[in-house]
C-alpha positions as a Python dict, from the first residue, in 0.01 Angstrom:
ca = {
    (1, 'M'): (0, 0, 0),
    (2, 'R'): (-187, 312, 95),
    (3, 'K'): (119, 455, 273),
    (4, 'A'): (333, 390, -34),
    (5, 'V'): (91, 580, -257),
    (6, 'V'): (81, 872, -14),
    (7, 'L'): (462, 881, 8),
    (8, 'L'): (496, 862, -368),
    (9, 'A'): (242, 1143, -414),
    (10, 'A'): (422, 1350, -152),
    (11, 'L'): (748, 1316, -345),
    (12, 'F'): (593, 1460, -659),
    (13, 'V'): (381, 1724, -489),
    (14, 'C'): (633, 1849, -235),
    (15, 'V'): (908, 1988, -453),
    (16, 'P'): (1147, 2230, -289),
    (17, 'A'): (1054, 2593, -335),
    (18, 'Q'): (1295, 2795, -538),
    (19, 'A'): (1328, 3153, -425),
    (20, 'A'): (1382, 3427, -677),
    (21, 'P'): (1728, 3579, -656),
    (22, 'K'): (1736, 3880, -429),
    (23, 'W'): (1796, 4215, -597),
    (24, 'H'): (2123, 4382, -510),
    (25, 'W'): (2220, 4726, -635),
    (26, 'F'): (2578, 4622, -696),
    (27, 'K'): (2477, 4360, -955),
    (28, 'D'): (2219, 4568, -1142),
    (29, 'K'): (2369, 4657, -1482),
    (30, 'R'): (2089, 4895, -1577),
    (31, 'L'): (2141, 5093, -1257),
    (32, 'W'): (2513, 5126, -1330),
    (33, 'L'): (2436, 5219, -1691),
    (34, 'S'): (2206, 5496, -1574),
    (35, 'F'): (2456, 5626, -1319),
    (36, 'A'): (2734, 5618, -1581),
    (37, 'L'): (2524, 5808, -1836),
    (38, 'I'): (2426, 6079, -1590),
    (39, 'G'): (2774, 6107, -1438),
    (40, 'G'): (2947, 6105, -1775),
    (41, 'S'): (2718, 6372, -1911),
    (42, 'V'): (2787, 6594, -1608),
    (43, 'I'): (3161, 6550, -1659),
    (44, 'A'): (3132, 6631, -2030),
    (45, 'D'): (2923, 6940, -1956),
    (46, 'V'): (3154, 7081, -1688),
    (47, 'E'): (3476, 7007, -1876),
    (48, 'T'): (3354, 7156, -2205),
    (49, 'T'): (3231, 7458, -2010),
    (50, 'E'): (3578, 7500, -1859),
    (51, 'L'): (3736, 7463, -2204),
    (52, 'A'): (3503, 7723, -2354),
    (53, 'R'): (3562, 7961, -2061),
    (54, 'S'): (3937, 7926, -2101),
    (55, 'R'): (3895, 8039, -2463),
    (56, 'G'): (3690, 8348, -2390),
    (57, 'A'): (3331, 8228, -2349),
    (58, 'Q'): (3120, 8311, -2042),
    (59, 'E'): (2897, 8089, -1830),
    (60, 'G'): (2531, 8137, -1917),
    (61, 'N'): (2373, 7937, -1636),
    (62, 'P'): (2254, 8172, -1358),
    (63, 'L'): (2284, 7895, -1096),
    (64, 'F'): (2660, 7883, -1141),
    (65, 'G'): (2729, 8255, -1151),
    (66, 'P'): (2941, 8441, -1408),
    (67, 'K'): (3274, 8274, -1321),
    (68, 'P'): (3218, 7951, -1128),
    (69, 'S'): (3500, 7733, -1011),
    (70, 'R'): (3522, 7377, -1137),
    (71, 'F'): (3427, 7252, -790),
    (72, 'R'): (3116, 7471, -779),
    (73, 'A'): (3009, 7351, -1125),
    (74, 'Y'): (3044, 6985, -1027),
    (75, 'A'): (2879, 7034, -687),
    (76, 'T'): (2581, 7221, -830),
    (77, 'S'): (2535, 6977, -1118),
    (78, 'F'): (2546, 6666, -900),
    (79, 'A'): (2325, 6829, -637),
    (80, 'L'): (2061, 6899, -902),
    (81, 'D'): (2091, 6543, -1039),
    (82, 'A'): (2083, 6371, -697),
    (83, 'P'): (1701, 6336, -686),
    (84, 'L'): (1708, 6175, -1029),
    (85, 'L'): (1976, 5930, -918),
    (86, 'V'): (1770, 5841, -612),
    (87, 'G'): (1465, 5797, -835),
    (88, 'V'): (1656, 5562, -1065),
    (89, 'Y'): (1777, 5361, -766),
    (90, 'L'): (1428, 5331, -617),
    (91, 'S'): (1266, 5240, -948),
    (92, 'R'): (1518, 4960, -1000),
    (93, 'K'): (1484, 4840, -640),
    (94, 'R'): (1104, 4830, -652),
    (95, 'K'): (1104, 4646, -986),
    (96, 'R'): (934, 4922, -1181),
    (97, 'N'): (1129, 4823, -1484),
    (98, 'H'): (1084, 5111, -1722),
    (99, 'Y'): (1074, 5410, -1484),
    (100, 'W'): (1452, 5442, -1486),
    (101, 'I'): (1462, 5527, -1859),
    (102, 'P'): (1290, 5870, -1849),
    (103, 'L'): (1472, 5957, -1527),
    (104, 'T'): (1805, 5883, -1694),
    (105, 'A'): (1703, 6087, -1999),
    (106, 'M'): (1601, 6380, -1776),
    (107, 'G'): (1937, 6365, -1599),
    (108, 'A'): (2169, 6310, -1894),
    (109, 'G'): (1986, 6496, -2172),
    (110, 'P'): (2038, 6857, -2062),
    (111, 'H'): (2405, 6796, -1981),
    (112, 'I'): (2470, 6631, -2318),
    (113, 'G'): (2295, 6921, -2491),
    (114, 'A'): (2502, 7170, -2293),
    (115, 'A'): (2825, 6985, -2375),
    (116, 'V'): (2743, 6993, -2746),
    (117, 'W'): (2654, 7361, -2721),
    (118, 'N'): (2980, 7435, -2539),
    (119, 'T'): (3184, 7274, -2816),
    (120, 'H'): (3003, 7487, -3076),
    (121, 'V'): (3051, 7802, -2869),
    (122, 'C'): (3418, 7726, -2824),
    (123, 'R'): (3486, 7660, -3191),
    (124, 'P'): (3475, 8016, -3332),
    (125, 'T'): (3676, 8163, -3044),
    (126, 'C'): (3955, 7902, -3041),
    (127, 'K'): (4298, 8057, -3031),
}
């Protein structure tokens, strides 16, 4: 009888452990959202800059130079945003849930502002 009670108690006490699902960067939707926002804002900034330059405007960013190529604009922009992208990745990997939000805003915000500014600069000089 004693063995039966011990076995019955062991059945209820010894439940299989359920491991939490392992984090994988490929399945993290917030990581991809952040990368898409930063990458899309860089593309919008560079392409509106090229459109404004083709209509007579000049580049105002001293890091790019007066007449940067499209490649130089993309390379410089992504090189400056690379630490933010790494920060977003590490904050998502280490489960610091809300750190990715300001990093994404710091990466995408200036490019979105520049893209809006480029469209306003381009408007009066359109041919």
